[in-house]
PDB file of N, CA, C and O in Angstrom:
ATOM      1  N   MET A   1      29.599 -69.251 -51.773  1.00  0.00           N
ATOM      2  CA  MET A   1      29.132 -68.131 -51.118  1.00  0.00           C
ATOM      3  C   MET A   1      29.006 -68.410 -49.586  1.00  0.00           C
ATOM      4  O   MET A   1      29.339 -67.544 -48.778  1.00  0.00           O
ATOM      5  N   ASP A   2      28.557 -69.538 -49.220  1.00  0.00           N
ATOM      6  CA  ASP A   2      28.399 -69.852 -47.808  1.00  0.00           C
ATOM      7  C   ASP A   2      29.705 -69.904 -47.091  1.00  0.00           C
ATOM      8  O   ASP A   2      29.802 -69.519 -45.926  1.00  0.00           O
ATOM      9  N   GLU A   3      30.744 -70.391 -47.797  1.00  0.00           N
ATOM     10  CA  GLU A   3      32.069 -70.479 -47.150  1.00  0.00           C
ATOM     11  C   GLU A   3      32.636 -69.108 -46.831  1.00  0.00           C
ATOM     12  O   GLU A   3      33.284 -68.972 -45.793  1.00  0.00           O
ATOM     13  N   SER A   4      32.437 -68.075 -47.652  1.00  0.00           N
ATOM     14  CA  SER A   4      32.945 -66.778 -47.396  1.00  0.00           C
ATOM     15  C   SER A   4      32.262 -66.129 -46.204  1.00  0.00           C
ATOM     16  O   SER A   4      32.896 -65.384 -45.457  1.00  0.00           O
ATOM     17  N   ARG A   5      30.964 -66.405 -46.016  1.00  0.00           N
ATOM     18  CA  ARG A   5      30.233 -65.881 -44.854  1.00  0.00           C
ATOM     19  C   ARG A   5      30.654 -66.532 -43.553  1.00  0.00           C
ATOM     20  O   ARG A   5      30.698 -65.888 -42.505  1.00  0.00           O
ATOM     21  N   GLN A   6      30.957 -67.792 -43.632  1.00  0.00           N
ATOM     22  CA  GLN A   6      31.446 -68.499 -42.450  1.00  0.00           C
ATOM     23  C   GLN A   6      32.798 -67.979 -41.978  1.00  0.00           C
ATOM     24  O   GLN A   6      33.006 -67.809 -40.776  1.00  0.00           O
ATOM     25  N   ALA A   7      33.703 -67.728 -42.886  1.00  0.00           N
ATOM     26  CA  ALA A   7      35.033 -67.288 -42.545  1.00  0.00           C
ATOM     27  C   ALA A   7      34.955 -65.828 -41.950  1.00  0.00           C
ATOM     28  O   ALA A   7      35.685 -65.509 -41.012  1.00  0.00           O
ATOM     29  N   SER A   8      34.104 -64.997 -42.484  1.00  0.00           N
ATOM     30  CA  SER A   8      34.062 -63.652 -41.978  1.00  0.00           C
ATOM     31  C   SER A   8      33.361 -63.633 -40.605  1.00  0.00           C
ATOM     32  O   SER A   8      33.753 -62.853 -39.737  1.00  0.00           O
ATOM     33  N   SER A   9      32.386 -64.434 -40.402  1.00  0.00           N
ATOM     34  CA  SER A   9      31.685 -64.469 -39.090  1.00  0.00           C
ATOM     35  C   SER A   9      32.571 -65.041 -38.000  1.00  0.00           C
ATOM     36  O   SER A   9      32.478 -64.632 -36.843  1.00  0.00           O
ATOM     37  N   GLY A  10      33.446 -66.003 -38.370  1.00  0.00           N
ATOM     38  CA  GLY A  10      34.332 -66.577 -37.403  1.00  0.00           C
ATOM     39  C   GLY A  10      35.388 -65.617 -36.929  1.00  0.00           C
ATOM     40  O   GLY A  10      35.781 -65.657 -35.763  1.00  0.00           O
ATOM     41  N   ALA A  11      35.851 -64.765 -37.793  1.00  0.00           N
ATOM     42  CA  ALA A  11      36.895 -63.768 -37.432  1.00  0.00           C
ATOM     43  C   ALA A  11      36.266 -62.660 -36.585  1.00  0.00           C
ATOM     44  O   ALA A  11      36.919 -62.117 -35.694  1.00  0.00           O
ATOM     45  N   GLY A  12      35.024 -62.328 -36.851  1.00  0.00           N
ATOM     46  CA  GLY A  12      34.378 -61.240 -36.076  1.00  0.00           C
ATOM     47  C   GLY A  12      33.856 -61.695 -34.739  1.00  0.00           C
ATOM     48  O   GLY A  12      33.541 -60.844 -33.906  1.00  0.00           O
ATOM     49  N   ALA A  13      33.746 -62.940 -34.486  1.00  0.00           N
ATOM     50  CA  ALA A  13      33.235 -63.452 -33.247  1.00  0.00           C
ATOM     51  C   ALA A  13      34.220 -63.342 -32.083  1.00  0.00           C
ATOM     52  O   ALA A  13      33.806 -63.233 -30.929  1.00  0.00           O
ATOM     53  N   LEU A  14      35.515 -63.371 -32.380  1.00  0.00           N
ATOM     54  CA  LEU A  14      36.545 -63.292 -31.306  1.00  0.00           C
ATOM     55  C   LEU A  14      36.486 -61.969 -30.587  1.00  0.00           C
ATOM     56  O   LEU A  14      36.408 -61.984 -29.359  1.00  0.00           O
ATOM     57  N   PRO A  15      36.516 -60.792 -31.260  1.00  0.00           N
ATOM     58  CA  PRO A  15      36.497 -59.558 -30.471  1.00  0.00           C
ATOM     59  C   PRO A  15      35.172 -59.335 -29.734  1.00  0.00           C
ATOM     60  O   PRO A  15      35.152 -58.638 -28.720  1.00  0.00           O
ATOM     61  N   ARG A  16      34.108 -59.888 -30.203  1.00  0.00           N
ATOM     62  CA  ARG A  16      32.809 -59.720 -29.562  1.00  0.00           C
ATOM     63  C   ARG A  16      32.759 -60.471 -28.227  1.00  0.00           C
ATOM     64  O   ARG A  16      32.165 -59.998 -27.258  1.00  0.00           O
ATOM     65  N   LYS A  17      33.397 -61.660 -28.194  1.00  0.00           N
ATOM     66  CA  LYS A  17      33.410 -62.419 -26.962  1.00  0.00           C
ATOM     67  C   LYS A  17      34.359 -61.804 -25.923  1.00  0.00           C
ATOM     68  O   LYS A  17      34.149 -61.962 -24.720  1.00  0.00           O
ATOM     69  N   VAL A  18      35.405 -61.103 -26.393  1.00  0.00           N
ATOM     70  CA  VAL A  18      36.359 -60.552 -25.426  1.00  0.00           C
ATOM     71  C   VAL A  18      35.809 -59.260 -24.820  1.00  0.00           C
ATOM     72  O   VAL A  18      36.085 -58.981 -23.653  1.00  0.00           O
ATOM     73  N   ALA A  19      35.054 -58.474 -25.556  1.00  0.00           N
ATOM     74  CA  ALA A  19      34.526 -57.199 -25.054  1.00  0.00           C
ATOM     75  C   ALA A  19      33.422 -57.439 -24.057  1.00  0.00           C
ATOM     76  O   ALA A  19      32.647 -58.381 -24.225  1.00  0.00           O
ATOM     77  N   PRO A  20      33.316 -56.612 -23.006  1.00  0.00           N
ATOM     78  CA  PRO A  20      32.240 -56.775 -22.019  1.00  0.00           C
ATOM     79  C   PRO A  20      30.918 -56.365 -22.643  1.00  0.00           C
ATOM     80  O   PRO A  20      30.908 -55.588 -23.598  1.00  0.00           O
ATOM     81  N   PRO A  21      29.823 -56.857 -22.137  1.00  0.00           N
ATOM     82  CA  PRO A  21      28.487 -56.503 -22.629  1.00  0.00           C
ATOM     83  C   PRO A  21      28.224 -55.006 -22.511  1.00  0.00           C
ATOM     84  O   PRO A  21      28.690 -54.361 -21.571  1.00  0.00           O
ATOM     85  N   PRO A  22      27.468 -54.447 -23.478  1.00  0.00           N
ATOM     86  CA  PRO A  22      27.213 -53.002 -23.430  1.00  0.00           C
ATOM     87  C   PRO A  22      26.459 -52.569 -22.147  1.00  0.00           C
ATOM     88  O   PRO A  22      26.676 -51.460 -21.658  1.00  0.00           O
ATOM     89  N   ALA A  23      25.605 -53.405 -21.618  1.00  0.00           N
ATOM     90  CA  ALA A  23      24.893 -53.070 -20.410  1.00  0.00           C
ATOM     91  C   ALA A  23      25.848 -52.903 -19.234  1.00  0.00           C
ATOM     92  O   ALA A  23      25.617 -52.039 -18.388  1.00  0.00           O
ATOM     93  N   LEU A  24      26.890 -53.682 -19.153  1.00  0.00           N
ATOM     94  CA  LEU A  24      27.867 -53.565 -18.069  1.00  0.00           C
ATOM     95  C   LEU A  24      28.624 -52.258 -18.214  1.00  0.00           C
ATOM     96  O   LEU A  24      28.867 -51.552 -17.236  1.00  0.00           O
ATOM     97  N   CYS A  25      28.990 -51.949 -19.434  1.00  0.00           N
ATOM     98  CA  CYS A  25      29.673 -50.657 -19.681  1.00  0.00           C
ATOM     99  C   CYS A  25      28.817 -49.466 -19.321  1.00  0.00           C
ATOM    100  O   CYS A  25      29.299 -48.497 -18.736  1.00  0.00           O
ATOM    101  N   GLY A  26      27.548 -49.539 -19.671  1.00  0.00           N
ATOM    102  CA  GLY A  26      26.645 -48.440 -19.309  1.00  0.00           C
ATOM    103  C   GLY A  26      26.449 -48.324 -17.845  1.00  0.00           C
ATOM    104  O   GLY A  26      26.388 -47.208 -17.329  1.00  0.00           O
ATOM    105  N   PHE A  27      26.343 -49.445 -17.122  1.00  0.00           N
ATOM    106  CA  PHE A  27      26.185 -49.411 -15.700  1.00  0.00           C
ATOM    107  C   PHE A  27      27.411 -48.836 -15.023  1.00  0.00           C
ATOM    108  O   PHE A  27      27.285 -48.035 -14.098  1.00  0.00           O
ATOM    109  N   LEU A  28      28.604 -49.232 -15.469  1.00  0.00           N
ATOM    110  CA  LEU A  28      29.838 -48.691 -14.885  1.00  0.00           C
ATOM    111  C   LEU A  28      29.994 -47.191 -15.174  1.00  0.00           C
ATOM    112  O   LEU A  28      30.461 -46.430 -14.327  1.00  0.00           O
ATOM    113  N   LEU A  29      29.605 -46.793 -16.350  1.00  0.00           N
ATOM    114  CA  LEU A  29      29.632 -45.335 -16.679  1.00  0.00           C
ATOM    115  C   LEU A  29      28.636 -44.547 -15.786  1.00  0.00           C
ATOM    116  O   LEU A  29      28.956 -43.466 -15.292  1.00  0.00           O
ATOM    117  N   LEU A  30      27.475 -45.090 -15.601  1.00  0.00           N
ATOM    118  CA  LEU A  30      26.480 -44.450 -14.736  1.00  0.00           C
ATOM    119  C   LEU A  30      26.972 -44.421 -13.286  1.00  0.00           C
ATOM    120  O   LEU A  30      26.775 -43.417 -12.601  1.00  0.00           O
ATOM    121  N   LEU A  31      27.583 -45.456 -12.819  1.00  0.00           N
ATOM    122  CA  LEU A  31      28.135 -45.503 -11.475  1.00  0.00           C
ATOM    123  C   LEU A  31      29.199 -44.443 -11.276  1.00  0.00           C
ATOM    124  O   LEU A  31      29.195 -43.712 -10.286  1.00  0.00           O
ATOM    125  N   ALA A  32      30.118 -44.371 -12.244  1.00  0.00           N
ATOM    126  CA  ALA A  32      31.174 -43.322 -12.126  1.00  0.00           C
ATOM    127  C   ALA A  32      30.598 -41.906 -12.187  1.00  0.00           C
ATOM    128  O   ALA A  32      31.067 -41.004 -11.492  1.00  0.00           O
ATOM    129  N   LEU A  33      29.582 -41.724 -13.022  1.00  0.00           N
ATOM    130  CA  LEU A  33      28.932 -40.401 -13.111  1.00  0.00           C
ATOM    131  C   LEU A  33      28.269 -40.045 -11.781  1.00  0.00           C
ATOM    132  O   LEU A  33      28.416 -38.920 -11.304  1.00  0.00           O
ATOM    133  N   MET A  34      27.566 -40.954 -11.196  1.00  0.00           N
ATOM    134  CA  MET A  34      26.880 -40.707  -9.892  1.00  0.00           C
ATOM    135  C   MET A  34      27.915 -40.438  -8.808  1.00  0.00           C
ATOM    136  O   MET A  34      27.692 -39.577  -7.956  1.00  0.00           O
ATOM    137  N   PHE A  35      29.004 -41.126  -8.815  1.00  0.00           N
ATOM    138  CA  PHE A  35      30.102 -40.859  -7.821  1.00  0.00           C
ATOM    139  C   PHE A  35      30.628 -39.443  -8.009  1.00  0.00           C
ATOM    140  O   PHE A  35      30.807 -38.700  -7.044  1.00  0.00           O
ATOM    141  N   ALA A  36      30.871 -39.083  -9.261  1.00  0.00           N
ATOM    142  CA  ALA A  36      31.454 -37.756  -9.496  1.00  0.00           C
ATOM    143  C   ALA A  36      30.491 -36.659  -9.062  1.00  0.00           C
ATOM    144  O   ALA A  36      30.909 -35.656  -8.484  1.00  0.00           O
ATOM    145  N   VAL A  37      29.191 -36.846  -9.343  1.00  0.00           N
ATOM    146  CA  VAL A  37      28.185 -35.814  -8.975  1.00  0.00           C
ATOM    147  C   VAL A  37      28.094 -35.739  -7.459  1.00  0.00           C
ATOM    148  O   VAL A  37      28.105 -34.640  -6.904  1.00  0.00           O
ATOM    149  N   SER A  38      28.004 -36.875  -6.773  1.00  0.00           N
ATOM    150  CA  SER A  38      27.907 -36.869  -5.304  1.00  0.00           C
ATOM    151  C   SER A  38      29.160 -36.274  -4.658  1.00  0.00           C
ATOM    152  O   SER A  38      29.066 -35.625  -3.616  1.00  0.00           O
ATOM    153  N   TYR A  39      30.330 -36.487  -5.263  1.00  0.00           N
ATOM    154  CA  TYR A  39      31.561 -35.920  -4.725  1.00  0.00           C
ATOM    155  C   TYR A  39      31.519 -34.395  -4.898  1.00  0.00           C
ATOM    156  O   TYR A  39      31.888 -33.650  -3.990  1.00  0.00           O
ATOM    157  N   ALA A  40      31.082 -33.957  -6.033  1.00  0.00           N
ATOM    158  CA  ALA A  40      31.007 -32.513  -6.298  1.00  0.00           C
ATOM    159  C   ALA A  40      29.996 -31.789  -5.368  1.00  0.00           C
ATOM    160  O   ALA A  40      30.257 -30.684  -4.892  1.00  0.00           O
ATOM    161  N   VAL A  41      28.880 -32.419  -5.133  1.00  0.00           N
ATOM    162  CA  VAL A  41      27.865 -31.837  -4.249  1.00  0.00           C
ATOM    163  C   VAL A  41      28.429 -31.786  -2.835  1.00  0.00           C
ATOM    164  O   VAL A  41      28.267 -30.782  -2.140  1.00  0.00           O
ATOM    165  N   GLY A  42      29.103 -32.877  -2.394  1.00  0.00           N
ATOM    166  CA  GLY A  42      29.678 -32.908  -1.052  1.00  0.00           C
ATOM    167  C   GLY A  42      30.761 -31.844  -0.861  1.00  0.00           C
ATOM    168  O   GLY A  42      30.861 -31.209   0.189  1.00  0.00           O
ATOM    169  N   ALA A  43      31.563 -31.672  -1.908  1.00  0.00           N
ATOM    170  CA  ALA A  43      32.624 -30.663  -1.847  1.00  0.00           C
ATOM    171  C   ALA A  43      32.033 -29.279  -1.821  1.00  0.00           C
ATOM    172  O   ALA A  43      32.557 -28.396  -1.142  1.00  0.00           O
ATOM    173  N   ALA A  44      30.983 -29.074  -2.525  1.00  0.00           N
ATOM    174  CA  ALA A  44      30.344 -27.725  -2.555  1.00  0.00           C
ATOM    175  C   ALA A  44      29.628 -27.413  -1.242  1.00  0.00           C
ATOM    176  O   ALA A  44      29.583 -26.258  -0.819  1.00  0.00           O
ATOM    177  N   ALA A  45      29.064 -28.445  -0.593  1.00  0.00           N
ATOM    178  CA  ALA A  45      28.374 -28.258   0.674  1.00  0.00           C
ATOM    179  C   ALA A  45      29.293 -27.924   1.817  1.00  0.00           C
ATOM    180  O   ALA A  45      28.926 -27.203   2.744  1.00  0.00           O
ATOM    181  N   GLY A  46      30.531 -28.474   1.737  1.00  0.00           N
ATOM    182  CA  GLY A  46      31.517 -28.229   2.777  1.00  0.00           C
ATOM    183  C   GLY A  46      31.316 -29.181   3.920  1.00  0.00           C
ATOM    184  O   GLY A  46      30.491 -30.090   3.831  1.00  0.00           O
ATOM    185  N   PRO A  47      32.069 -28.990   5.017  1.00  0.00           N
ATOM    186  CA  PRO A  47      31.993 -29.924   6.153  1.00  0.00           C
ATOM    187  C   PRO A  47      30.641 -29.784   6.862  1.00  0.00           C
ATOM    188  O   PRO A  47      30.100 -28.688   7.005  1.00  0.00           O
ATOM    189  N   VAL A  48      30.127 -30.914   7.291  1.00  0.00           N
ATOM    190  CA  VAL A  48      28.837 -30.911   7.992  1.00  0.00           C
ATOM    191  C   VAL A  48      28.977 -30.399   9.415  1.00  0.00           C
ATOM    192  O   VAL A  48      28.138 -29.642   9.905  1.00  0.00           O
ATOM    193  N   ALA A  49      30.067 -30.830  10.078  1.00  0.00           N
ATOM    194  CA  ALA A  49      30.325 -30.393  11.435  1.00  0.00           C
ATOM    195  C   ALA A  49      31.724 -29.782  11.493  1.00  0.00           C
ATOM    196  O   ALA A  49      32.703 -30.496  11.710  1.00  0.00           O
ATOM    197  N   PRO A  50      31.825 -28.468  11.301  1.00  0.00           N
ATOM    198  CA  PRO A  50      33.116 -27.816  11.216  1.00  0.00           C
ATOM    199  C   PRO A  50      34.002 -27.982  12.456  1.00  0.00           C
ATOM    200  O   PRO A  50      35.226 -27.972  12.330  1.00  0.00           O
ATOM    201  N   GLY A  51      33.419 -28.133  13.639  1.00  0.00           N
ATOM    202  CA  GLY A  51      34.204 -28.290  14.861  1.00  0.00           C
ATOM    203  C   GLY A  51      34.682 -29.687  15.072  1.00  0.00           C
ATOM    204  O   GLY A  51      35.516 -29.909  15.950  1.00  0.00           O
ATOM    205  N   MET A  52      34.208 -30.640  14.325  1.00  0.00           N
ATOM    206  CA  MET A  52      34.612 -32.000  14.530  1.00  0.00           C
ATOM    207  C   MET A  52      35.971 -32.286  13.958  1.00  0.00           C
ATOM    208  O   MET A  52      36.282 -31.868  12.842  1.00  0.00           O
ATOM    209  N   HIS A  53      36.789 -32.997  14.709  1.00  0.00           N
ATOM    210  CA  HIS A  53      38.149 -33.321  14.242  1.00  0.00           C
ATOM    211  C   HIS A  53      38.127 -34.765  13.727  1.00  0.00           C
ATOM    212  O   HIS A  53      37.202 -35.528  14.007  1.00  0.00           O
ATOM    213  N   GLY A  54      39.150 -35.111  12.981  1.00  0.00           N
ATOM    214  CA  GLY A  54      39.266 -36.425  12.419  1.00  0.00           C
ATOM    215  C   GLY A  54      39.528 -37.496  13.521  1.00  0.00           C
ATOM    216  O   GLY A  54      39.659 -37.177  14.702  1.00  0.00           O
ATOM    217  N   THR A  55      39.597 -38.739  13.091  1.00  0.00           N
ATOM    218  CA  THR A  55      39.779 -39.818  14.036  1.00  0.00           C
ATOM    219  C   THR A  55      41.179 -39.863  14.579  1.00  0.00           C
ATOM    220  O   THR A  55      41.422 -40.539  15.579  1.00  0.00           O
ATOM    221  N   GLY A  56      42.100 -39.181  13.968  1.00  0.00           N
ATOM    222  CA  GLY A  56      43.471 -39.178  14.432  1.00  0.00           C
ATOM    223  C   GLY A  56      43.745 -38.231  15.601  1.00  0.00           C
ATOM    224  O   GLY A  56      44.898 -38.141  16.024  1.00  0.00           O
ATOM    225  N   SER A  57      42.763 -37.526  16.144  1.00  0.00           N
ATOM    226  CA  SER A  57      42.944 -36.576  17.202  1.00  0.00           C
ATOM    227  C   SER A  57      43.233 -37.263  18.532  1.00  0.00           C
ATOM    228  O   SER A  57      43.796 -36.629  19.425  1.00  0.00           O
ATOM    229  N   GLY A  58      42.872 -38.533  18.700  1.00  0.00           N
ATOM    230  CA  GLY A  58      43.139 -39.262  19.932  1.00  0.00           C
ATOM    231  C   GLY A  58      42.289 -38.804  21.037  1.00  0.00           C
ATOM    232  O   GLY A  58      41.264 -38.154  20.832  1.00  0.00           O
ATOM    233  N   GLY A  59      42.718 -39.145  22.249  1.00  0.00           N
ATOM    234  CA  GLY A  59      41.985 -38.669  23.434  1.00  0.00           C
ATOM    235  C   GLY A  59      40.867 -39.610  23.855  1.00  0.00           C
ATOM    236  O   GLY A  59      40.799 -39.994  25.023  1.00  0.00           O
ATOM    237  N   GLY A  60      40.004 -39.984  22.947  1.00  0.00           N
ATOM    238  CA  GLY A  60      38.873 -40.836  23.236  1.00  0.00           C
ATOM    239  C   GLY A  60      37.884 -40.182  24.137  1.00  0.00           C
ATOM    240  O   GLY A  60      37.134 -40.883  24.817  1.00  0.00           O
ATOM    241  N   ASP A  61      37.833 -38.835  24.187  1.00  0.00           N
ATOM    242  CA  ASP A  61      36.971 -38.077  25.042  1.00  0.00           C
ATOM    243  C   ASP A  61      35.565 -38.036  24.447  1.00  0.00           C
ATOM    244  O   ASP A  61      35.361 -37.436  23.392  1.00  0.00           O
ATOM    245  N   VAL A  62      34.612 -38.655  25.096  1.00  0.00           N
ATOM    246  CA  VAL A  62      33.237 -38.697  24.601  1.00  0.00           C
ATOM    247  C   VAL A  62      32.522 -37.382  24.901  1.00  0.00           C
ATOM    248  O   VAL A  62      31.823 -36.843  24.043  1.00  0.00           O
ATOM    249  N   GLY A  63      32.696 -36.871  26.108  1.00  0.00           N
ATOM    250  CA  GLY A  63      32.031 -35.658  26.517  1.00  0.00           C
ATOM    251  C   GLY A  63      31.781 -35.666  27.969  1.00  0.00           C
ATOM    252  O   GLY A  63      31.944 -36.695  28.625  1.00  0.00           O
ATOM    253  N   ASP A  64      31.379 -34.524  28.508  1.00  0.00           N
ATOM    254  CA  ASP A  64      31.140 -34.376  29.934  1.00  0.00           C
ATOM    255  C   ASP A  64      29.758 -34.888  30.252  1.00  0.00           C
ATOM    256  O   ASP A  64      28.850 -34.751  29.433  1.00  0.00           O
ATOM    257  N   VAL A  65      29.569 -35.482  31.433  1.00  0.00           N
ATOM    258  CA  VAL A  65      28.265 -35.913  31.868  1.00  0.00           C
ATOM    259  C   VAL A  65      27.386 -34.717  32.169  1.00  0.00           C
ATOM    260  O   VAL A  65      26.178 -34.781  31.941  1.00  0.00           O
ATOM    261  N   GLU A  66      27.943 -33.632  32.670  1.00  0.00           N
ATOM    262  CA  GLU A  66      27.166 -32.442  33.022  1.00  0.00           C
ATOM    263  C   GLU A  66      26.468 -31.876  31.796  1.00  0.00           C
ATOM    264  O   GLU A  66      25.381 -31.314  31.926  1.00  0.00           O
ATOM    265  N   ASP A  67      27.055 -32.002  30.611  1.00  0.00           N
ATOM    266  CA  ASP A  67      26.495 -31.480  29.419  1.00  0.00           C
ATOM    267  C   ASP A  67      25.256 -32.168  28.955  1.00  0.00           C
ATOM    268  O   ASP A  67      24.530 -31.651  28.106  1.00  0.00           O
ATOM    269  N   MET A  68      25.001 -33.335  29.501  1.00  0.00           N
ATOM    270  CA  MET A  68      23.877 -34.166  29.068  1.00  0.00           C
ATOM    271  C   MET A  68      22.565 -33.677  29.634  1.00  0.00           C
ATOM    272  O   MET A  68      21.510 -33.964  29.068  1.00  0.00           O
ATOM    273  N   GLY A  69      22.596 -32.948  30.733  1.00  0.00           N
ATOM    274  CA  GLY A  69      21.360 -32.472  31.357  1.00  0.00           C
ATOM    275  C   GLY A  69      20.755 -33.606  32.233  1.00  0.00           C
ATOM    276  O   GLY A  69      21.409 -34.608  32.523  1.00  0.00           O
ATOM    277  N   THR A  70      19.517 -33.407  32.625  1.00  0.00           N
ATOM    278  CA  THR A  70      18.850 -34.433  33.434  1.00  0.00           C
ATOM    279  C   THR A  70      18.254 -35.492  32.538  1.00  0.00           C
ATOM    280  O   THR A  70      17.666 -35.227  31.489  1.00  0.00           O
ATOM    281  N   MET A  71      18.436 -36.675  33.001  1.00  0.00           N
ATOM    282  CA  MET A  71      17.848 -37.815  32.230  1.00  0.00           C
ATOM    283  C   MET A  71      16.595 -38.264  32.921  1.00  0.00           C
ATOM    284  O   MET A  71      16.646 -38.552  34.117  1.00  0.00           O
ATOM    285  N   HIS A  72      15.496 -38.341  32.262  1.00  0.00           N
ATOM    286  CA  HIS A  72      14.229 -38.745  32.833  1.00  0.00           C
ATOM    287  C   HIS A  72      14.305 -40.230  33.174  1.00  0.00           C
ATOM    288  O   HIS A  72      14.794 -41.034  32.381  1.00  0.00           O
ATOM    289  N   GLY A  73      13.834 -40.572  34.319  1.00  0.00           N
ATOM    290  CA  GLY A  73      13.802 -41.959  34.706  1.00  0.00           C
ATOM    291  C   GLY A  73      15.067 -42.388  35.461  1.00  0.00           C
ATOM    292  O   GLY A  73      15.113 -43.496  35.996  1.00  0.00           O
ATOM    293  N   ALA A  74      16.076 -41.542  35.512  1.00  0.00           N
ATOM    294  CA  ALA A  74      17.349 -41.950  36.185  1.00  0.00           C
ATOM    295  C   ALA A  74      17.257 -41.763  37.699  1.00  0.00           C
ATOM    296  O   ALA A  74      18.077 -42.317  38.431  1.00  0.00           O
ATOM    297  N   ASP A  75      16.270 -40.988  38.189  1.00  0.00           N
ATOM    298  CA  ASP A  75      16.101 -40.734  39.624  1.00  0.00           C
ATOM    299  C   ASP A  75      15.214 -41.761  40.289  1.00  0.00           C
ATOM    300  O   ASP A  75      15.050 -41.697  41.508  1.00  0.00           O
ATOM    301  N   HIS A  76      14.644 -42.685  39.583  1.00  0.00           N
ATOM    302  CA  HIS A  76      13.755 -43.701  40.174  1.00  0.00           C
ATOM    303  C   HIS A  76      14.512 -44.916  40.606  1.00  0.00           C
ATOM    304  O   HIS A  76      13.917 -45.863  41.121  1.00  0.00           O
TER     305      HIS A  76
END
């Protein structure tokens, strides 16, 4: 009887060692779910700054100094 139990447990141990732990699978599933939800919310919200262009626009133009107004402490 003991020999039959040993043979069956030895054959079942190989797939268990190859498979990742259930906690890791659950964490990865939760991570993918959170990414999908955040992507959907971001897509539904739309662009935050509609006038802003991508980084490929070039120019390197930061802005005009006149638009900044008066800076306190700059006249001392």
